[in-house]
C-alpha positions as CSV (number, residue, x, y, z in Angstrom):
1,M,0.0,0.0,0.0
2,L,1.2,3.5,-0.8
3,K,-0.3,6.5,0.9
4,L,0.4,10.1,-0.3
5,Y,-0.8,13.3,1.3
6,K,-0.9,16.9,0.2
7,I,-1.4,19.2,3.2
8,T,-1.3,22.9,2.8
9,D,-2.9,25.9,4.4
10,T,-5.8,25.6,2.1
11,E,-6.3,21.8,1.5
12,K,-5.7,18.5,3.1
13,L,-5.8,15.7,0.6
14,Y,-4.9,12.0,0.4
15,W,-4.2,9.6,-2.4
16,E,-3.5,5.9,-1.9
17,T,-3.2,2.7,-3.9
18,W,-3.0,-1.0,-3.1
19,E,-3.0,-4.3,-5.0
20,N,-5.9,-6.9,-4.7
21,D,-5.4,-10.2,-6.6
22,G,-4.2,-8.7,-9.9
23,T,-6.2,-5.5,-9.7
24,H,-5.1,-2.2,-8.1
25,T,-7.4,0.1,-6.1
26,V,-6.8,3.8,-6.2
27,H,-8.6,5.8,-3.5
28,W,-8.4,9.6,-3.0
29,G,-10.2,12.6,-1.5
30,A,-10.1,15.3,1.2
31,L,-9.1,14.1,4.7
32,G,-12.1,13.0,6.6
33,T,-14.2,12.2,3.6
34,Q,-15.0,8.8,1.9
35,G,-13.5,10.2,-1.3
36,S,-13.6,8.3,-4.5
37,S,-12.0,5.1,-5.7
38,K,-11.4,3.1,-8.8
39,E,-10.1,-0.2,-9.8
40,I,-7.3,-0.6,-12.4
41,K,-6.7,-3.9,-14.1
42,S,-4.0,-4.9,-16.5
43,T,-5.0,-5.3,-20.1
44,F,-3.3,-6.9,-23.1
45,L,-1.9,-3.5,-24.0
46,K,-1.4,-1.8,-20.6
47,K,0.0,-3.1,-17.4
48,A,-1.8,-1.8,-14.3
49,E,1.6,-1.2,-12.6
50,K,2.6,1.3,-15.3
51,V,-0.7,3.1,-15.1
52,I,-0.4,3.3,-11.3
53,Q,3.2,4.5,-11.5
54,K,2.2,7.3,-13.9
55,E,-0.5,8.4,-11.4
56,I,2.1,8.3,-8.6
57,D,4.5,10.4,-10.5
58,Q,1.8,12.9,-11.3
59,K,0.7,13.1,-7.6
60,I,4.3,13.7,-6.5
61,E,4.6,16.5,-9.1
62,E,1.4,18.0,-7.6
63,G,3.0,18.1,-4.2
64,Y,1.8,14.9,-2.6
65,A,4.3,13.0,-0.4
66,P,4.2,10.1,2.1
67,I,4.0,10.9,5.8
68,D,6.2,9.0,8.1
69,E,4.6,7.3,11.1
70,E,6.7,9.5,13.4
71,E,4.8,12.5,11.9
72,T,1.4,11.1,12.8
73,K,-0.5,11.8,16.0
74,V,-1.5,9.1,18.5
75,L,-5.2,9.2,19.1
76,L,-6.7,7.1,22.0
77,I,-10.3,6.2,22.5
78,E,-10.7,5.4,26.2
79,F,-13.4,3.4,27.9
80,A,-14.0,2.8,31.6
81,V,-13.8,-0.9,32.7
82,E,-13.9,-2.7,36.0
83,G,-10.5,-3.5,37.3
84,M,-8.4,-5.2,34.7
85,G,-11.4,-5.7,32.3
86,T,-13.2,-8.8,31.1
87,V,-13.1,-11.0,28.1
88,D,-16.2,-9.2,26.9
89,D,-14.3,-5.9,27.2
90,V,-11.4,-7.2,25.1
91,S,-13.8,-8.5,22.5
92,K,-15.5,-5.1,22.4
93,R,-12.1,-3.4,21.9
94,Q,-11.2,-5.8,19.1
95,R,-14.4,-4.9,17.3
96,L,-13.7,-1.2,17.8
97,D,-10.1,-1.7,16.5
98,A,-11.5,-3.3,13.3
99,R,-14.1,-0.5,12.9
100,M,-11.4,2.2,13.3
101,N,-9.3,0.6,10.7
102,E,-12.2,0.8,8.3
103,T,-13.4,4.3,9.3
104,L,-9.9,5.9,9.4
105,G,-8.7,4.0,6.3
106,W,-11.6,4.9,4.1
107,K,-11.4,8.6,5.1
108,G,-7.7,8.9,4.5
109,L,-6.9,9.6,8.2
110,G,-4.8,6.6,9.4
111,H,-5.1,3.3,11.0
112,N,-5.6,1.4,14.3
113,D,-2.7,-0.1,16.1
114,G,-4.4,-2.2,18.7
115,G,-4.8,-1.1,22.3
116,S,-4.5,-1.9,26.0
117,I,-6.7,-2.7,28.9
118,G,-6.2,-2.7,32.7
119,S,-6.3,-0.5,35.8
120,G,-9.8,0.7,35.2
121,T,-9.5,1.8,31.5
122,M,-9.4,0.3,28.1
123,E,-7.9,2.2,25.1
124,S,-8.0,1.7,21.3
125,C,-4.8,3.3,19.8
126,C,-4.9,4.9,16.4
127,F,-2.2,6.6,14.3
128,V,-3.8,9.6,12.5
129,V,-2.6,12.3,10.1
130,D,-4.8,15.0,11.5
131,F,-6.0,14.7,15.1
132,D,-8.8,17.2,15.0
133,I,-10.4,15.8,11.8
134,A,-9.9,12.2,13.0
135,K,-11.6,13.0,16.4
136,A,-14.6,14.6,14.7
137,V,-15.0,11.7,12.3
138,I,-14.7,9.1,15.1
139,E,-17.2,11.0,17.3
140,E,-19.7,10.9,14.5
141,D,-18.9,7.3,13.6
142,L,-19.4,6.0,17.2
143,K,-22.6,7.9,17.8
144,D,-25.5,5.6,18.6
145,T,-23.3,2.4,18.5
146,E,-22.2,0.0,21.1
147,F,-19.1,2.2,21.3
148,S,-20.8,5.5,22.2
149,D,-20.0,5.0,25.9
150,Y,-16.3,6.0,25.5
151,T,-15.1,8.3,28.3
152,R,-12.8,10.4,26.1
153,I,-10.9,10.7,22.8
154,Y,-7.5,12.3,23.4
155,E,-4.1,12.8,21.9
156,E,-1.2,11.0,23.6
């Protein structure tokens, strides 16, 4: 997977691509939005890899660049648990982790990196490109779900 970003004073954009069993998905948009996507397949006359590389080169010319994980923010979604937590708590956090991978990934914001539990709290840890946009997207996504009982969303 290749993720590129163009972040300026006036725009925050993402562009990414990954391979799926012989096809390539390209996904792009403004940070925090579902954006658009397309599939590129190789044909007899054109290899998908060459088409993708041409798009990558174009995006780099337009000012897009990768962001190192060290440049991302650590966003934590915290829940209160009894003591060290239960098996049900761990299961809930795992469902949340998967949901955050989908939500953050499809909105160009980042990914989930697991979490922790114990001493009265449970956290789901996410690496995000923009904390404020990610927090707003997550708050909206968790509204009226089994995860709406979080105690806080904060930056580590």
